[in-house]
Backbone and ligand atoms as CSV (ligand in chain L), in Angstrom:
chain,resi,resn,atom,element,x,y,z
A,1,MET,N,N,-5.492,-185.245,-94.806
A,1,MET,CA,C,-6.298,-185.363,-93.582
A,1,MET,C,C,-5.958,-186.674,-92.867
A,2,ASN,N,N,-5.558,-186.592,-91.605
A,2,ASN,CA,C,-5.296,-187.840,-90.899
A,2,ASN,C,C,-6.586,-188.412,-90.306
A,3,LEU,N,N,-6.464,-189.585,-89.721
A,3,LEU,CA,C,-7.639,-190.298,-89.224
A,3,LEU,C,C,-8.365,-189.487,-88.146
A,4,LYS,N,N,-7.587,-188.864,-87.276
A,4,LYS,CA,C,-8.184,-188.100,-86.183
A,4,LYS,C,C,-9.023,-186.936,-86.733
A,5,GLU,N,N,-8.468,-186.277,-87.741
A,5,GLU,CA,C,-9.196,-185.157,-88.350
A,5,GLU,C,C,-10.466,-185.624,-89.053
A,6,LEU,N,N,-10.340,-186.771,-89.713
A,6,LEU,CA,C,-11.510,-187.332,-90.400
A,6,LEU,C,C,-12.605,-187.638,-89.370
A,7,TYR,N,N,-12.206,-188.266,-88.273
A,7,TYR,CA,C,-13.163,-188.604,-87.221
A,7,TYR,C,C,-13.846,-187.351,-86.684
A,8,GLN,N,N,-13.045,-186.315,-86.428
A,8,GLN,CA,C,-13.624,-185.077,-85.881
A,8,GLN,C,C,-14.592,-184.444,-86.860
A,9,GLU,N,N,-14.235,-184.512,-88.125
A,9,GLU,CA,C,-15.090,-183.939,-89.160
A,9,GLU,C,C,-16.451,-184.642,-89.214
A,10,ILE,N,N,-16.421,-185.974,-89.147
A,10,ILE,CA,C,-17.680,-186.738,-89.196
A,10,ILE,C,C,-18.539,-186.406,-87.972
A,11,ILE,N,N,-17.909,-186.305,-86.804
A,11,ILE,CA,C,-18.669,-185.966,-85.589
A,11,ILE,C,C,-19.296,-184.582,-85.696
A,12,LEU,N,N,-18.509,-183.623,-86.158
A,12,LEU,CA,C,-19.036,-182.259,-86.295
A,12,LEU,C,C,-20.206,-182.226,-87.265
A,13,GLU,N,N,-20.076,-182.958,-88.352
A,13,GLU,CA,C,-21.124,-182.994,-89.367
A,13,GLU,C,C,-22.418,-183.589,-88.784
A,14,HIS,N,N,-22.295,-184.708,-88.082
A,14,HIS,CA,C,-23.479,-185.333,-87.471
A,14,HIS,C,C,-24.030,-184.460,-86.341
A,15,GLY,N,N,-23.145,-183.779,-85.615
A,15,GLY,CA,C,-23.578,-182.907,-84.527
A,15,GLY,C,C,-24.369,-181.713,-85.050
A,16,LYS,N,N,-23.921,-181.198,-86.177
A,16,LYS,CA,C,-24.577,-180.021,-86.771
A,16,LYS,C,C,-25.864,-180.394,-87.497
A,17,ASN,N,N,-25.801,-181.480,-88.253
A,17,ASN,CA,C,-26.966,-181.924,-89.031
A,17,ASN,C,C,-27.323,-183.357,-88.683
A,18,PRO,N,N,-27.895,-183.547,-87.490
A,18,PRO,CA,C,-28.186,-184.921,-87.062
A,18,PRO,C,C,-29.194,-185.606,-87.987
A,19,LYS,N,N,-28.960,-186.884,-88.201
A,19,LYS,CA,C,-29.906,-187.673,-88.992
A,19,LYS,C,C,-30.995,-188.221,-88.078
A,20,ASN,N,N,-32.137,-188.475,-88.669
A,20,ASN,CA,C,-33.253,-189.086,-87.930
A,20,ASN,C,C,-33.700,-188.287,-86.713
A,21,LEU,N,N,-33.631,-186.972,-86.829
A,21,LEU,CA,C,-34.091,-186.105,-85.748
A,21,LEU,C,C,-35.602,-185.937,-85.880
A,22,GLY,N,N,-36.308,-186.073,-84.746
A,22,GLY,CA,C,-37.765,-185.923,-84.767
A,22,GLY,C,C,-38.421,-187.092,-84.077
A,23,LYS,N,N,-39.694,-187.275,-84.355
A,23,LYS,CA,C,-40.461,-188.314,-83.678
A,23,LYS,C,C,-41.010,-189.270,-84.728
A,24,THR,N,N,-40.643,-190.541,-84.630
A,24,THR,CA,C,-41.117,-191.558,-85.570
A,24,THR,C,C,-42.642,-191.658,-85.527
A,25,GLU,N,N,-43.249,-191.633,-86.686
A,25,GLU,CA,C,-44.703,-191.810,-86.738
A,25,GLU,C,C,-45.022,-193.243,-86.363
A,26,ASN,N,N,-46.086,-193.429,-85.596
A,26,ASN,CA,C,-46.507,-194.772,-85.186
A,26,ASN,C,C,-45.413,-195.570,-84.490
A,27,PHE,N,N,-44.604,-194.897,-83.690
A,27,PHE,CA,C,-43.570,-195.647,-82.958
A,27,PHE,C,C,-44.268,-196.567,-81.944
A,28,ASN,N,N,-43.644,-197.712,-81.645
A,28,ASN,CA,C,-44.234,-198.597,-80.640
A,28,ASN,C,C,-43.287,-198.860,-79.469
A,29,LYS,N,N,-42.115,-198.255,-79.528
A,29,LYS,CA,C,-41.189,-198.349,-78.408
A,29,LYS,C,C,-40.476,-197.010,-78.272
A,30,ASP,N,N,-40.244,-196.623,-77.023
A,30,ASP,CA,C,-39.483,-195.388,-76.818
A,30,ASP,C,C,-38.898,-195.376,-75.407
A,31,ALA,N,N,-37.918,-194.530,-75.207
A,31,ALA,CA,C,-37.314,-194.358,-73.883
A,31,ALA,C,C,-36.567,-193.035,-73.855
A,32,LYS,N,N,-36.396,-192.548,-72.625
A,32,LYS,CA,C,-35.670,-191.289,-72.437
A,32,LYS,C,C,-34.366,-191.522,-71.698
A,33,GLY,N,N,-33.409,-190.660,-71.958
A,33,GLY,CA,C,-32.134,-190.742,-71.262
A,33,GLY,C,C,-31.631,-189.360,-70.892
A,34,ASN,N,N,-30.862,-189.328,-69.834
A,34,ASN,CA,C,-30.361,-188.050,-69.342
A,34,ASN,C,C,-28.934,-188.210,-68.818
A,35,ASN,N,N,-28.083,-187.298,-69.213
A,35,ASN,CA,C,-26.712,-187.269,-68.696
A,35,ASN,C,C,-26.519,-185.929,-67.981
A,36,PRO,N,N,-26.840,-185.897,-66.681
A,36,PRO,CA,C,-26.857,-184.613,-65.963
A,36,PRO,C,C,-25.488,-183.929,-65.887
A,37,LEU,N,N,-24.411,-184.704,-65.934
A,37,LEU,CA,C,-23.082,-184.105,-65.824
A,37,LEU,C,C,-22.789,-183.151,-66.969
A,38,CYS,N,N,-23.364,-183.447,-68.135
A,38,CYS,CA,C,-23.099,-182.603,-69.300
A,38,CYS,C,C,-24.344,-181.841,-69.733
A,39,GLY,N,N,-25.518,-182.310,-69.282
A,39,GLY,CA,C,-26.759,-181.664,-69.700
A,39,GLY,C,C,-27.309,-182.218,-70.998
A,40,ASP,N,N,-26.969,-183.481,-71.301
A,40,ASP,CA,C,-27.481,-184.122,-72.518
A,40,ASP,C,C,-28.800,-184.834,-72.227
A,41,ASN,N,N,-29.769,-184.620,-73.110
A,41,ASN,CA,C,-31.061,-185.296,-73.012
A,41,ASN,C,C,-31.382,-185.935,-74.338
A,42,VAL,N,N,-31.944,-187.139,-74.268
A,42,VAL,CA,C,-32.319,-187.794,-75.516
A,42,VAL,C,C,-33.590,-188.607,-75.311
A,43,HIS,N,N,-34.430,-188.616,-76.339
A,43,HIS,CA,C,-35.645,-189.432,-76.332
A,43,HIS,C,C,-35.614,-190.228,-77.639
A,44,VAL,N,N,-35.518,-191.549,-77.510
A,44,VAL,CA,C,-35.412,-192.407,-78.694
A,44,VAL,C,C,-36.771,-193.045,-78.992
A,45,TYR,N,N,-37.183,-192.990,-80.240
A,45,TYR,CA,C,-38.445,-193.591,-80.697
A,45,TYR,C,C,-38.139,-194.614,-81.766
A,46,LEU,N,N,-38.817,-195.759,-81.721
A,46,LEU,CA,C,-38.625,-196.684,-82.815
A,46,LEU,C,C,-39.869,-197.496,-83.100
A,47,LYS,N,N,-39.912,-197.962,-84.328
A,47,LYS,CA,C,-41.005,-198.821,-84.734
A,47,LYS,C,C,-40.411,-200.181,-85.053
A,48,LEU,N,N,-40.752,-201.156,-84.203
A,48,LEU,CA,C,-40.279,-202.521,-84.396
A,48,LEU,C,C,-41.442,-203.302,-84.998
A,49,ASN,N,N,-41.249,-203.884,-86.179
A,49,ASN,CA,C,-42.380,-204.591,-86.794
A,49,ASN,C,C,-42.457,-206.050,-86.340
A,50,ASP,N,N,-43.459,-206.791,-86.816
A,50,ASP,CA,C,-43.678,-208.170,-86.325
A,50,ASP,C,C,-42.554,-209.111,-86.753
A,51,LYS,N,N,-41.751,-208.688,-87.719
A,51,LYS,CA,C,-40.597,-209.524,-88.091
A,51,LYS,C,C,-39.367,-209.143,-87.264
A,52,LYS,N,N,-39.579,-208.332,-86.238
A,52,LYS,CA,C,-38.499,-207.887,-85.344
A,52,LYS,C,C,-37.442,-207.076,-86.093
A,53,ILE,N,N,-37.909,-206.290,-87.034
A,53,ILE,CA,C,-36.997,-205.404,-87.751
A,53,ILE,C,C,-37.287,-203.965,-87.340
A,54,ILE,N,N,-36.216,-203.213,-87.123
A,54,ILE,CA,C,-36.383,-201.804,-86.760
A,54,ILE,C,C,-36.730,-201.054,-88.042
A,55,GLU,N,N,-38.029,-200.906,-88.226
A,55,GLU,CA,C,-38.516,-200.325,-89.470
A,55,GLU,C,C,-38.178,-198.838,-89.544
A,56,ASP,N,N,-38.288,-198.181,-88.405
A,56,ASP,CA,C,-37.960,-196.759,-88.377
A,56,ASP,C,C,-37.459,-196.411,-86.978
A,57,ILE,N,N,-36.593,-195.423,-86.921
A,57,ILE,CA,C,-36.055,-194.993,-85.621
A,57,ILE,C,C,-35.687,-193.519,-85.707
A,58,SER,N,N,-35.895,-192.809,-84.625
A,58,SER,CA,C,-35.551,-191.388,-84.603
A,58,SER,C,C,-35.269,-190.973,-83.162
A,59,PHE,N,N,-34.813,-189.741,-82.999
A,59,PHE,CA,C,-34.595,-189.238,-81.651
A,59,PHE,C,C,-34.856,-187.745,-81.579
A,60,GLU,N,N,-35.181,-187.324,-80.378
A,60,GLU,CA,C,-35.280,-185.900,-80.082
A,60,GLU,C,C,-34.321,-185.676,-78.933
A,61,GLY,N,N,-33.760,-184.486,-78.840
A,61,GLY,CA,C,-32.895,-184.236,-77.707
A,61,GLY,C,C,-32.087,-182.984,-77.874
A,62,SER,N,N,-31.304,-182.732,-76.845
A,62,SER,CA,C,-30.406,-181.589,-76.903
A,62,SER,C,C,-29.188,-181.937,-76.071
A,63,GLY,N,N,-28.082,-181.343,-76.424
A,63,GLY,CA,C,-26.870,-181.637,-75.671
A,63,GLY,C,C,-25.642,-181.286,-76.484
A,64,CYS,N,N,-24.510,-181.813,-76.036
A,64,CYS,CA,C,-23.251,-181.486,-76.687
A,64,CYS,C,C,-23.133,-182.177,-78.050
A,65,ALA,N,N,-22.158,-181.768,-78.835
A,65,ALA,CA,C,-21.965,-182.316,-80.178
A,65,ALA,C,C,-21.753,-183.828,-80.149
A,66,ILE,N,N,-21.013,-184.317,-79.142
A,66,ILE,CA,C,-20.730,-185.760,-79.061
A,66,ILE,C,C,-22.030,-186.545,-78.858
A,67,SER,N,N,-22.879,-186.084,-77.934
A,67,SER,CA,C,-24.107,-186.828,-77.644
A,67,SER,C,C,-25.045,-186.825,-78.849
A,68,MET,N,N,-25.141,-185.693,-79.525
A,68,MET,CA,C,-26.030,-185.597,-80.686
A,68,MET,C,C,-25.472,-186.406,-81.869
A,69,ALA,N,N,-24.166,-186.309,-82.068
A,69,ALA,CA,C,-23.545,-187.055,-83.167
A,69,ALA,C,C,-23.696,-188.556,-82.925
A,70,SER,N,N,-23.540,-188.968,-81.684
A,70,SER,CA,C,-23.634,-190.381,-81.355
A,70,SER,C,C,-25.056,-190.897,-81.608
A,71,ALA,N,N,-26.066,-190.119,-81.219
A,71,ALA,CA,C,-27.461,-190.517,-81.452
A,71,ALA,C,C,-27.754,-190.566,-82.956
A,72,SER,N,N,-27.209,-189.616,-83.676
A,72,SER,CA,C,-27.407,-189.558,-85.123
A,72,SER,C,C,-26.793,-190.792,-85.802
A,73,ILE,N,N,-25.543,-191.085,-85.441
A,73,ILE,CA,C,-24.838,-192.235,-86.024
A,73,ILE,C,C,-25.542,-193.547,-85.640
A,74,MET,N,N,-25.933,-193.643,-84.381
A,74,MET,CA,C,-26.597,-194.859,-83.899
A,74,MET,C,C,-27.882,-195.146,-84.673
A,75,THR,N,N,-28.749,-194.127,-84.772
A,75,THR,CA,C,-30.031,-194.344,-85.449
A,75,THR,C,C,-29.794,-194.717,-86.910
A,76,ASP,N,N,-28.812,-194.080,-87.495
A,76,ASP,CA,C,-28.458,-194.345,-88.879
A,76,ASP,C,C,-28.033,-195.809,-89.073
A,77,LEU,N,N,-27.249,-196.333,-88.128
A,77,LEU,CA,C,-26.685,-197.678,-88.289
A,77,LEU,C,C,-27.662,-198.808,-87.958
A,78,VAL,N,N,-28.591,-198.581,-87.058
A,78,VAL,CA,C,-29.487,-199.692,-86.688
A,78,VAL,C,C,-30.792,-199.706,-87.486
A,79,LYS,N,N,-31.065,-198.604,-88.166
A,79,LYS,CA,C,-32.306,-198.529,-88.947
A,79,LYS,C,C,-32.334,-199.622,-90.015
A,80,GLY,N,N,-33.443,-200.360,-90.063
A,80,GLY,CA,C,-33.590,-201.415,-91.069
A,80,GLY,C,C,-32.987,-202.746,-90.643
A,81,LYS,N,N,-32.325,-202.763,-89.475
A,81,LYS,CA,C,-31.690,-204.016,-89.033
A,81,LYS,C,C,-32.616,-204.779,-88.088
A,82,ASN,N,N,-32.372,-206.051,-87.992
A,82,ASN,CA,C,-33.202,-206.837,-87.078
A,82,ASN,C,C,-32.692,-206.700,-85.647
A,83,LEU,N,N,-33.597,-206.937,-84.726
A,83,LEU,CA,C,-33.346,-206.663,-83.315
A,83,LEU,C,C,-32.092,-207.345,-82.784
A,84,THR,N,N,-31.925,-208.629,-83.118
A,84,THR,CA,C,-30.776,-209.381,-82.627
A,84,THR,C,C,-29.470,-208.752,-83.118
A,85,ILE,N,N,-29.454,-208.382,-84.378
A,85,ILE,CA,C,-28.254,-207.771,-84.952
A,85,ILE,C,C,-28.001,-206.403,-84.324
A,86,ALA,N,N,-29.061,-205.630,-84.156
A,86,ALA,CA,C,-28.925,-204.311,-83.532
A,86,ALA,C,C,-28.327,-204.443,-82.130
A,87,LYS,N,N,-28.780,-205.449,-81.391
A,87,LYS,CA,C,-28.253,-205.658,-80.036
A,87,LYS,C,C,-26.768,-206.014,-80.064
A,88,GLU,N,N,-26.388,-206.801,-81.056
A,88,GLU,CA,C,-24.967,-207.158,-81.199
A,88,GLU,C,C,-24.120,-205.929,-81.494
A,89,ILE,N,N,-24.646,-205.056,-82.338
A,89,ILE,CA,C,-23.925,-203.827,-82.684
A,89,ILE,C,C,-23.771,-202.940,-81.442
A,90,ILE,N,N,-24.831,-202.844,-80.666
A,90,ILE,CA,C,-24.795,-202.030,-79.438
A,90,ILE,C,C,-23.725,-202.566,-78.482
A,91,GLU,N,N,-23.745,-203.888,-78.285
A,91,GLU,CA,C,-22.796,-204.511,-77.370
A,91,GLU,C,C,-21.361,-204.286,-77.840
A,92,ASP,N,N,-21.165,-204.425,-79.143
A,92,ASP,CA,C,-19.842,-204.235,-79.722
A,92,ASP,C,C,-19.375,-202.786,-79.538
A,93,PHE,N,N,-20.275,-201.856,-79.804
A,93,PHE,CA,C,-19.937,-200.439,-79.652
A,93,PHE,C,C,-19.580,-200.101,-78.205
A,94,LEU,N,N,-20.415,-200.561,-77.270
A,94,LEU,CA,C,-20.165,-200.247,-75.860
A,94,LEU,C,C,-18.857,-200.870,-75.387
A,95,GLY,N,N,-18.555,-202.064,-75.894
A,95,GLY,CA,C,-17.290,-202.722,-75.561
A,95,GLY,C,C,-16.103,-201.932,-76.087
A,96,MET,N,N,-16.248,-201.447,-77.321
A,96,MET,CA,C,-15.167,-200.686,-77.952
A,96,MET,C,C,-14.921,-199.373,-77.210
A,97,ILE,N,N,-15.989,-198.701,-76.833
A,97,ILE,CA,C,-15.848,-197.390,-76.209
A,97,ILE,C,C,-15.282,-197.524,-74.790
A,98,LYS,N,N,-15.454,-198.709,-74.195
A,98,LYS,CA,C,-14.940,-198.894,-72.839
A,98,LYS,C,C,-13.534,-199.479,-72.813
A,99,GLU,N,N,-13.283,-200.487,-73.643
A,99,GLU,CA,C,-11.959,-201.109,-73.532
A,99,GLU,C,C,-11.353,-201.669,-74.805
A,100,LYS,N,N,-12.175,-202.288,-75.650
A,100,LYS,CA,C,-11.600,-202.967,-76.821
A,100,LYS,C,C,-10.991,-201.976,-77.808
A,101,GLU,N,N,-9.992,-202.460,-78.530
A,101,GLU,CA,C,-9.323,-201.643,-79.539
A,101,GLU,C,C,-10.202,-201.417,-80.760
A,102,GLU,N,N,-10.837,-202.514,-81.175
A,102,GLU,CA,C,-11.550,-202.505,-82.455
A,102,GLU,C,C,-12.960,-203.025,-82.292
A,103,LEU,N,N,-13.739,-202.856,-83.343
A,103,LEU,CA,C,-15.070,-203.447,-83.385
A,103,LEU,C,C,-14.941,-204.865,-83.933
A,104,ASN,N,N,-15.713,-205.792,-83.406
A,104,ASN,CA,C,-15.638,-207.172,-83.882
A,104,ASN,C,C,-16.809,-207.569,-84.767
A,105,THR,N,N,-17.856,-206.765,-84.737
A,105,THR,CA,C,-19.086,-207.146,-85.425
A,105,THR,C,C,-18.897,-207.395,-86.927
A,106,LYS,N,N,-19.629,-208.397,-87.406
A,106,LYS,CA,C,-19.610,-208.674,-88.842
A,106,LYS,C,C,-20.869,-208.112,-89.482
A,107,ASN,N,N,-21.634,-207.402,-88.670
A,107,ASN,CA,C,-22.913,-206.876,-89.152
A,107,ASN,C,C,-22.832,-205.462,-89.721
A,108,LEU,N,N,-21.638,-204.912,-89.761
A,108,LEU,CA,C,-21.470,-203.572,-90.313
A,108,LEU,C,C,-20.400,-203.604,-91.390
A,109,ASN,N,N,-20.584,-202.799,-92.437
A,109,ASN,CA,C,-19.532,-202.723,-93.453
A,109,ASN,C,C,-18.458,-201.712,-92.998
A,110,ASP,N,N,-17.385,-201.603,-93.774
A,110,ASP,CA,C,-16.255,-200.762,-93.352
A,110,ASP,C,C,-16.650,-199.304,-93.158
A,111,ASP,N,N,-17.517,-198.830,-94.025
A,111,ASP,CA,C,-17.992,-197.458,-93.939
A,111,ASP,C,C,-18.729,-197.202,-92.636
A,112,GLU,N,N,-19.576,-198.152,-92.299
A,112,GLU,CA,C,-20.359,-198.039,-91.069
A,112,GLU,C,C,-19.447,-198.129,-89.843
A,113,LYS,N,N,-18.444,-199.005,-89.947
A,113,LYS,CA,C,-17.493,-199.134,-88.830
A,113,LYS,C,C,-16.718,-197.844,-88.629
A,114,THR,N,N,-16.341,-197.189,-89.716
A,114,THR,CA,C,-15.611,-195.917,-89.608
A,114,THR,C,C,-16.439,-194.906,-88.840
A,115,LYS,N,N,-17.739,-194.853,-89.135
A,115,LYS,CA,C,-18.618,-193.912,-88.428
A,115,LYS,C,C,-18.623,-194.174,-86.928
A,116,LEU,N,N,-18.631,-195.440,-86.564
A,116,LEU,CA,C,-18.630,-195.774,-85.137
A,116,LEU,C,C,-17.280,-195.482,-84.498
A,117,MET,N,N,-16.213,-195.755,-85.242
A,117,MET,CA,C,-14.873,-195.549,-84.697
A,117,MET,C,C,-14.581,-194.067,-84.455
A,118,CYS,N,N,-15.337,-193.188,-85.120
A,118,CYS,CA,C,-15.203,-191.744,-84.887
A,118,CYS,C,C,-15.368,-191.415,-83.428
A,119,LEU,N,N,-16.211,-192.199,-82.791
A,119,LEU,CA,C,-16.519,-191.917,-81.389
A,119,LEU,C,C,-15.463,-192.502,-80.451
A,120,SER,N,N,-14.515,-193.255,-81.000
A,120,SER,CA,C,-13.504,-193.903,-80.152
A,120,SER,C,C,-12.584,-192.880,-79.492
A,121,GLY,N,N,-12.530,-191.663,-80.033
A,121,GLY,CA,C,-11.679,-190.609,-79.477
A,121,GLY,C,C,-12.050,-190.204,-78.062
A,122,VAL,N,N,-13.266,-190.553,-77.626
A,122,VAL,CA,C,-13.704,-190.135,-76.284
A,122,VAL,C,C,-13.190,-191.072,-75.187
A,123,LYS,N,N,-12.655,-192.231,-75.616
A,123,LYS,CA,C,-12.237,-193.274,-74.665
A,123,LYS,C,C,-11.479,-192.792,-73.443
A,124,GLN,N,N,-10.506,-191.908,-73.671
A,124,GLN,CA,C,-9.668,-191.496,-72.531
A,124,GLN,C,C,-10.329,-190.436,-71.650
A,125,TYR,N,N,-11.563,-190.045,-71.998
A,125,TYR,CA,C,-12.268,-189.049,-71.180
A,125,TYR,C,C,-13.571,-189.626,-70.641
A,126,PRO,N,N,-13.547,-190.131,-69.392
A,126,PRO,CA,C,-14.734,-190.796,-68.834
A,126,PRO,C,C,-16.011,-189.946,-68.916
A,127,MET,N,N,-15.873,-188.624,-68.766
A,127,MET,CA,C,-17.044,-187.750,-68.851
A,127,MET,C,C,-17.661,-187.805,-70.248
A,128,ARG,N,N,-16.810,-187.815,-71.243
A,128,ARG,CA,C,-17.265,-187.821,-72.639
A,128,ARG,C,C,-17.823,-189.185,-73.046
A,129,VAL,N,N,-17.323,-190.244,-72.394
A,129,VAL,CA,C,-17.849,-191.581,-72.671
A,129,VAL,C,C,-19.341,-191.600,-72.364
A,130,LYS,N,N,-19.733,-190.886,-71.300
A,130,LYS,CA,C,-21.153,-190.824,-70.951
A,130,LYS,C,C,-21.964,-190.112,-72.023
A,131,CYS,N,N,-21.387,-189.081,-72.604
A,131,CYS,CA,C,-22.063,-188.357,-73.691
A,131,CYS,C,C,-22.256,-189.290,-74.885
A,132,ALA,N,N,-21.209,-190.055,-75.191
A,132,ALA,CA,C,-21.231,-190.915,-76.371
A,132,ALA,C,C,-22.137,-192.131,-76.204
A,133,THR,N,N,-22.287,-192.616,-74.968
A,133,THR,CA,C,-23.047,-193.852,-74.772
A,133,THR,C,C,-24.501,-193.622,-74.355
A,134,LEU,N,N,-24.845,-192.376,-74.010
A,134,LEU,CA,C,-26.198,-192.078,-73.523
A,134,LEU,C,C,-27.300,-192.621,-74.445
A,135,SER,N,N,-27.239,-192.274,-75.720
A,135,SER,CA,C,-28.320,-192.688,-76.632
A,135,SER,C,C,-28.357,-194.208,-76.807
A,136,TRP,N,N,-27.202,-194.845,-76.690
A,136,TRP,CA,C,-27.124,-196.307,-76.854
A,136,TRP,C,C,-27.803,-197.025,-75.688
A,137,HIS,N,N,-27.513,-196.553,-74.463
A,137,HIS,CA,C,-28.191,-197.125,-73.300
A,137,HIS,C,C,-29.696,-196.853,-73.382
A,138,THR,N,N,-30.034,-195.692,-73.917
A,138,THR,CA,C,-31.443,-195.338,-74.049
A,138,THR,C,C,-32.135,-196.237,-75.071
A,139,LEU,N,N,-31.421,-196.593,-76.132
A,139,LEU,CA,C,-31.992,-197.512,-77.127
A,139,LEU,C,C,-32.271,-198.889,-76.515
A,140,VAL,N,N,-31.330,-199.378,-75.716
A,140,VAL,CA,C,-31.528,-200.664,-75.036
A,140,VAL,C,C,-32.780,-200.596,-74.167
A,141,SER,N,N,-32.929,-199.488,-73.467
A,141,SER,CA,C,-34.088,-199.276,-72.616
A,141,SER,C,C,-35.372,-199.212,-73.452
A,142,ALA,N,N,-35.302,-198.611,-74.614
A,142,ALA,CA,C,-36.474,-198.529,-75.512
A,142,ALA,C,C,-36.885,-199.924,-75.995
A,143,PHE,N,N,-35.908,-200.777,-76.276
A,143,PHE,CA,C,-36.228,-202.152,-76.704
A,143,PHE,C,C,-37.092,-202.831,-75.650
A,144,GLU,N,N,-36.789,-202.533,-74.395
A,144,GLU,CA,C,-37.523,-203.155,-73.292
A,144,GLU,C,C,-38.721,-202.308,-72.878
A,145,ASN,N,N,-38.915,-201.193,-73.572
A,145,ASN,CA,C,-40.016,-200.263,-73.277
A,145,ASN,C,C,-40.045,-199.840,-71.810
A,146,LYS,N,N,-38.886,-199.570,-71.268
A,146,LYS,CA,C,-38.792,-199.165,-69.862
A,146,LYS,C,C,-39.303,-197.753,-69.703
A,147,LYS,N,N,-40.052,-197.550,-68.654
A,147,LYS,CA,C,-40.648,-196.229,-68.443
A,147,LYS,C,C,-39.742,-195.301,-67.637
A,148,THR,N,N,-38.798,-195.888,-66.917
A,148,THR,CA,C,-37.903,-195.033,-66.144
A,148,THR,C,C,-36.797,-194.492,-67.040
A,149,GLU,N,N,-36.473,-193.258,-66.825
A,149,GLU,CA,C,-35.459,-192.596,-67.628
A,149,GLU,C,C,-34.068,-193.188,-67.345
A,150,VAL,N,N,-33.296,-193.355,-68.404
A,150,VAL,CA,C,-31.905,-193.776,-68.241
A,150,VAL,C,C,-31.141,-192.585,-67.682
A,151,ASN,N,N,-30.360,-192.830,-66.639
A,151,ASN,CA,C,-29.561,-191.751,-66.086
A,151,ASN,C,C,-28.131,-192.238,-65.968
A,152,THR,N,N,-27.200,-191.541,-66.585
A,152,THR,CA,C,-25.805,-191.993,-66.611
A,152,THR,C,C,-25.185,-192.010,-65.225
A,153,GLU,N,N,-25.831,-191.362,-64.268
A,153,GLU,CA,C,-25.281,-191.320,-62.908
A,153,GLU,C,C,-25.835,-192.409,-61.995
A,154,ASN,N,N,-26.767,-193.209,-62.503
A,154,ASN,CA,C,-27.321,-194.294,-61.667
A,154,ASN,C,C,-26.655,-195.619,-61.981
L,1,ZN,ZN,ZN,-22.353,-184.293,-73.497
């Protein structure tokens, strides 16, 4: 199995059986996102405790395999991490998906980085980049508890 096949396999697996699907009990932050070009919708819920740690995180939504896999991988990677670190991971991911070759973060182990790099295949397709980044922009919006929906076209 080459790297490309491995990446596709991980995406398909997360797309079919997303992790952290549902609504976090006692969430204290949430936000919605919409990618009208593809029809992807996501609602991210999280519980940030007084130590600024993402105690729990989940999402509800529907859309293409890339958008669902990306939300699944994202929630999986930031769960249990502190807010500052989570923000660094988000910034690193968005940078990688837009232009950088590699991830620079020291906050993820190799296994976790592989999961994120799976999504790097969308780079050359601007439409798919929106699918992959939707949940991430929505998470940033949830941190700020923004009430307006994230829209990839705005
Ligand atoms: Zn999509």
